[in-house]
N, C-alpha and C positions, 0 to 999 in steps of 0.2 A: 458488441456483437453487431450493431448496426454499421459500424465503421468496417468491420470484416466483411459484412455483406456488400457494402460499398466497393471494397477492394475486388472481390470476386466479380462484381458487375463491371468495374473497369477492365478487368482482364478479359471478360467476354467481349467487351466492346473493342479492346485493342486487337483481339483476335479477328474480329470482323474488319478492321482496318488492314491488318496484315494480309487478308485474303485479296485485298485490292492491290497489293503491291506488284511491281514488276518482277517477273522471273529472272534470276540471275544464275550464272555459272562462274565458278572460281578456281583458282589454282595458287599455289604458294611455294615457297622454299625459304630456307634460312639464308640471310645476307652473308656474303663473302666479301673478302678484300677485293677492291678493284671493280665491284658492281656498278653498272650505270643503268638508268632507266631504259635506254634502248636495247641494251643487252638482255635485260629481263623480259622485255616484249618480244624479243626474237626468240628466246627460250620458250616463252609461252605459245608462240604460234608454231614452234616445233614440236610442243607437247612434252617438254622436258620438265615441267613443274608438276607437282603433286596436286591432283584434282580435289575438291571439296564442295560441299553444298553450302552456299553463303546463307541460306535461310535457316541453317541449323548452327547451334553453337560450335565453335571450333577454336582450339587454343594454338597460339602462335608463340613460339619461344622468343624471348627478348633479353636473355641474360648475356649474350655475347655481342654480336653486331646487330641484332634485331632479326626481322624477317620481312620478305617482300610478299605482297599479296596483289593478285591480278583479279579484278572483277569486271565481267562483261555481261551486259544486259542481253537476254535472249530475244529473238524477233517475236512479235513486231516492235519496233521502237517507236516511241512517241516523240513529238516535235515541241513539247512544251518544256518550260523550265521545271527542273526536278531537283529534289534533295536526296542526297546520299547519306545514310546514317549508320553509325556503328553502335550497337547496343549489347551489353551495358557499356557505358563509357569507360575505356581502359584508362588506368593511371599511367601516365606518361604521354609522349608525344607521338602522334600518327602524322605522316607526311603524304599528301596527295600530289602527283605530278601531272600537270595538265598537258595538253597536246603539243605544247612548245617545249616540254621537259622542265618547266619551271615548278619549283617546290612550293607548296602551300601547307606548312605545318600547322597543327591545330591539337590543343590539349585541353584537359578540364580546367587547368589553371591559367588559361590563355585569356587575357582581358584586352586584347585588340578590339578595335571597332567593329569588326565583322560580326555579324549575327552568329549566336550560339544556340545550340540545342539544350534542352533540359533533360538530365538523365542519360544523355547519349552525346556522341560527337557527330556533328552534322555539317555536310559540305554542300553548298548551293551550286548546281551544275547548269550550264546552258543548255539549250534544246539538244536532245539526243542526235537529232539529225545533223548537228554541226560537229559532234564528237567523232573524230576520225580513227580513235583507238580505244581499246578498253581502259577502264580505270586502273591506275597503277598506284599502289599504297605501299609505304614502308612503316612497319612498326619499329620505332626507334628503340634502342637499348634503354632498359629501365631496371632499377633495383627492386621494383614492386613484383609481387607475384603475378604471372601472366595468367589472368583469368580468361576463360573462353568468351568469344563475342560472336555475334552474327550480324549480317549486313542487310540493308533495306534501301530499295530505291522507289520513291514515291513522288507524285505531283506535289506542287507546294501546298495546295489546299487540303489534301489529306494529311500532309505532314504537320501543318499547323494545327489542324484539329486534334491529330494524335498528341502533339506536343502540349497543347492547352490542357487536354484531358489528364495527362501525366502531371502536369503541374498542379492542377487543382488536387489531384490524388495525393501527391506527395506533401504538399501544403497541409492538407487536412490531418495526415498522419503525424506529421512533425508537431502540428499545433496541438494535437491531443497528447503526444508524449511530453511536450514542454509544459502544457497546462497541468497535467497530473504531477510533473515533477515541482512545478511552483506551489501547487497546492500542498504537497508533501512537505516542502520546505516550511511553509506557513505552519502546518500542524507541528512540525518538529520544534519550532520556536515557542508555539504556544503550549504544547504538552510537554515540552522538554524531554522528547522520546528520540533517541538518536537512531531508531529503526526507521523513522520517516526520512531522516537525512540520508542514510545508506540507500534506501530506495530512490531518493532523488538523485543521488550521485550516479547510481547504475543506470537509471533511464536517460540522463543528460548524456553520459558517455556513449550509450547505445545510439542515441539520436546523433551524436557527433560522428560516430563511425559511418552510420548511413549517409550523413550529409556529405562526408568526404568521398565515400565510394561512389555515390550518384552524381557527385559534382554540385549538389544543391547549395552547398556553402559558397561555391564560386559563381554559379549561375542558378538562380537569379540574385542570390544575396550579395554577390560581388565583394567577398571578403578576400580582397587581393593580399592581405597581410598573411594569409594562411599559405599562399602559394609556394614558398620555399620551405614550409614546414609541415606540408601535408602528410608525408610519409611518417615522420616523427610524431605528429599529433595523432595520425591514425593508430600508430603502434602503442603509444601511450594511452589512448583512450580505450583500445582493446584490452590491454592489461588492467587498467583502472576498472573497467567495467565488471571484469571477473572478480577483482578484489572487493568492489562494492557489493556485488552479488552475493559473494560469499559471507561477508559480514552482515548482509541483510538477511540472508537465509538463517544464519545462526540465531538471530534474534526473532525473526518473524515466525519461523517454524518451531521456536523454542526447543532447539536441540538439546539444550541442557537437560531437559525434562524427557524428551521423547526419543532422543537418539544421542545419549551422551558420549558414546564411543566414537561417534562421527563429529562431534563438535570440535574436538581439537584438531583433526585434519582440516576441517572446513575453515577454522580460523587460521591455521597455518598457510593454507592456500591464500586466503585474503592478505595476510602479511607478506608472503612470498611474491605475489603479483605486485604489490606496492614496491617491494625492492627491485623488482624487474623494471619498474618504470624509472627508478632512480638510475639503474645501471644503463638503461637505454638513452637517458638524457644526459649521461656523464660526459660524452664526446670524447671518451678515452676509447681508443680503437679496440683493445682487447675486451674491455667491459661490454661495449656496444655489441660486439660480435657474439659475446656469451649470452648476452640478453636475447639476441635475435635468435640464436639456436634454441634457447630454452622456451621461447615464447609459444610456438605451436604445440609442442608436447604438453606443456603446462595447460594450455587452452583445452586441449582434448582431455587430459586428466581432470581438470577442473569442472568441465562440463559433466563428465560422468560422475564425479564425486557429489556434486550438488543435486544431480538427478537422484542418485542413490539416497542422499540425506533425505530429500523430499519424499521419496517413496517410503522409506523407513519410518519417518515421523508421521506420515499420513496413515500408515498401516497400524500405528500404536495410538492413533486418536487425535493427532494434531489437525484441527479444523483448518487452521491457515495454511498448512502444508498442502491441502487440496487446492487452494487458491493459487499457490505457487506452481503446482504441477500443471494446472489448467492453463496458466499464462506462459510457462516456461517450455513445456513439451513441444508446442507447435513450432516455436522459435528454434528449438534445438533440432528438430527434424529437418527444417528448412536449412539450417546451417549445414547439417551433415549432408544433405542432397547437393548444396552448393560446392562442398568440399569434393564430393564425388565428381562433379562437373569438371573440376581442374584436372582430373585424371582421365577425362574423356567420356565419362558415363553421363547418361541423361541428357543427350545433345539437343533434344526436341523441348526440353522445359526451359524455355527462355524467360519465363515469367517469375523465376525463383527470387530474382533480385527485388522486384516490386512486391512480391508476396512478404519479403522478409521486412520491408517497411510497414506494411499493413500489420504483420504479426508483432511488430514492436509496438505499435499503437494499440493492439489488441491486448498484449501483455500489460502495457502500461495501465489500461482500464481495469483489467481483471485484478492485478495487484493492488490498485487503488481500492477496489471494493473488498479486497482481503485485508487491507489496512483499516478500512473503516470498520469491518467486521471485528478485527482485533481490538480496536479502539472501544467499540461497544461491549465486547466480551470483558476487557479489562474494567470498564466502567461498572458493568454488572456485578463483577467479582468484588470490586471495591465497595460497591453498595451493600453487597451481601455481608462483607466483612465488617462494614460500619453498623449494619443492623445487628449482627451478632455482637458487636462490642457494645452496643447500646442497650441491648434487651437483657433482662433477667433471665438467666438460663432455664429456670423452672417455670416461672409464670409467663414468660414472653412479653410483660410489660417492660417500661423503661426501668433500667437500674438506676440506682441511686446517683451516680455520676452523670448519666445522660439526662435524667429528669432535672437535677439542679442546673445544668447548662442550659436546657430549654427553659426552665422557669426563669433564670436569670435574663435571658433574652425576651421573654414575655413581659417580665417585670419593667424592664428598661424601655420596651417599645409600646407598653400598654397605653401610654398618654393619660387621658382623663377617664378612661373607662374602668368601671369597678373590677376588682380582682377579688376572688374568694379562694381561700386555701382550706382544704379539708384534710385533716390528719386522722387516719384510720388505724384502729388497733384491734385485732381479733380477741374476743373474750375467751378466758380458760383455754387458750391454745396450748399452754404448758401441760395442762391435764391431759389433753387429746393426745400430745406426744408421748407422755409418760404411760398412759394406760392402753392406748391403741397401737402405738408404734410410730416411728418417723416416717414410714411409707404412708400410713394414713394421714399424717400431718401434711405431707407433700401433696396428696391428692386433694385435701382440703384447701391449701393455698391456691393451687390450680383452679379449682371450682370457684373459689371466692374472686380470684383475679378475672375469671371469665364473666362472672355475674356483674362486677364492678364495670368492667369494659362495655358490657352490653347496655348498662343503664346510663352511663356517661355519653355525651356528645363526642364524635370524633375529634372536634377541636380541643376537648379538654385533655390536659396533661395528666396521665396516671402513671404512677411509678410505684415500685417496691422500695421502701425506705430502709427497713431492716428485716429481721427474721419474720415477724408476723405483722409488720406495720406497713401500710400502704399510704401514699400521699397523692393528692389531686389538686390541680389548679384550674379554677373555672373562670374564664374571661367573660365580662359583659353581664354579669348577674348581680342583682341586689342580694342583701343578707337575707331577706324572706325567701327569695328564689333559691338561694344556696341551701337554706335549711329545708326547703322542700326536697331538694335533691338529695341531701344528706339522709333525710328520713326515709326516702324510697330505697336508698342503698342499705340502710339498716334492714328493712323490711325484706329486700330481695336476699341478703345475706341469711337472714333467719329462715326464709322459705326453702333454702336449700336443704334444711333438715340434716345437717351433718352432726351425728352424735359425738360427743366429747368424752363420754365414759360410758360404762354399762347401766347407769341408772336412768338414762333417758334424757339427760340434758343435751341442748342442741347448741351448735356454735353460733355465736352472734358477733357483732361488731360495734365498738364505740367510736364516735366520730367527733372530733373538735373542729370547729369553724372559726376562722379569723378572716376579716376584711382588711384589705390593704389600706393604709393610712398614708397621708402625705409624707414623702421623704422615707418611706419604709424601705427596709432591706429585706432580702429573702430570709436571712437568719432571724431577724426579729418576727417576720410573719410566721415562720414555722414555730418558733418558741410560743408564741400566742396561741397557735392552733393546737400544739401539744398540750399547753396548760388547759385549754377547753376540753381536750379529750379526757384528761384526768377528771375534770369536773362531770363529764358523761359517765365515767366509770363509777365514781362515788354516787352518782345519782341513781345507780341500778343497772348500768350496762344496757346494751342493745338500744342505744339511743344516741342523738345529736345534741350537741351543745355549742352555743356561740360564745365567743370569748367575752367575759365580763371582768373589767379590770378590778373592781372592788371585791370580788369573790375569791381572787387569786390568793391573797395573802391568808385567808382563812382556810381554804380548801386544799390547798397544796401540801401543807405539812401533814394533814390527815391523810392524803393519798400516800405520801412517802411513808408514813408509819403504819399503815394498815395492812401491809404484807400481801396486798392483792397480787395474784400471780398473772393477771391479764384477763 
């Protein structure tokens, strides 16, 4: 948002500089065979050319022989050195004829030693007092679309200030886009999520498009190897940007869930644009022409389809779709307005090109926030699923698998600290189920689990081991301390006063305690605690008992043959 406001501030400052430019008048006509600079100037003086306002955007045809343009400053003229600029910089060559009739061609991809403007074509002129005739320009033929341009005549100081301001603005926008793309690529590798890669590809392609259209890749970056491939690279980047955007939207907005009917067309658009890039790069005449004819219709269709998919997904509850719409819609509107300018509409809005750069940076930031939100949402959902997978569905304590994994980790990382294991079994729980029903049994299990959890420390591992069996591991406690905890647990459960039958007997719990020994395993520890629990039951229930090696051989057979139901 700060970058977007910075863009608006820059446009306001640029408007202030524009107010200080010299007033101009102009006229033009299409080039014809046999034209000469002298003949054009004679026609201009005779009023045979079509007049236009140089301060407003105007489109000059370039598909045949090009166009001639005459620009003349209105009085009063200044006697200082000036800069004549054409904005936005047209793709192709523009030739300026001096008073001797000598040609001075200039283009975005011109790397001659002469100074160049940034984001525009700029010609340095001598003092106006020495200029004996109007400025004569020829827009040479070009295969690119003839975009509308406007003209400006400034003194050198104003031009340099305006040029530096644009350079800072454009650099900041491109830096934001590339930084967001680089961050996305890093996350794509770390998270192994291709959504981030599609986003990075889309942002990089858009930055490449703007870098070619504004000439930023040529000046100041001086990428002269792009000079002969600018048109091809621009067309390929345009098609790839739509392809990456389609693949990105399909995953980012989760179209499979929120807009399943649109997911197929969106993916088909992405694949189709990739094929278009292949055709455009094939250098086979027929294939190249076919790709060129299909490019613009598919761009318009693709933009509408992606917008529709985003709206449908957002309306059906996709949170990420809102991020996409907030970032995509301003850019789409600016693109539509720029397309309208090609037909002659909106001639006063000469800031659309620069606004498109700012909108690209704004979109990159918004979509990056959307990706961060998506990553957090996926992580939250994963954590919820993990918790549900680890919890016992009835009592919400750890289930047997999750408790075993956590206990193994604690046993291995415990070091020299003492570990106590409590094996807990509800007394007469089968009687409760048989006489009062399984619903009453479920309520009793939930109440007991809550009581145990409230009595134990947050760091103690509590889990449900079986039907009416619970298990807990306590770290950093001695056997006496563990016995005190177990005794409190017995009292806490008994105070719940849960009846097990109609005769007034209350639910209680028997607990077996075992302390970890050197070289102990979890299975051995559980087995000793289980044996101690049987000793507690044989001792009268509702009590805790610590493992005693000598008593096991005598008491365990009795427990096995007693027919105790728990």
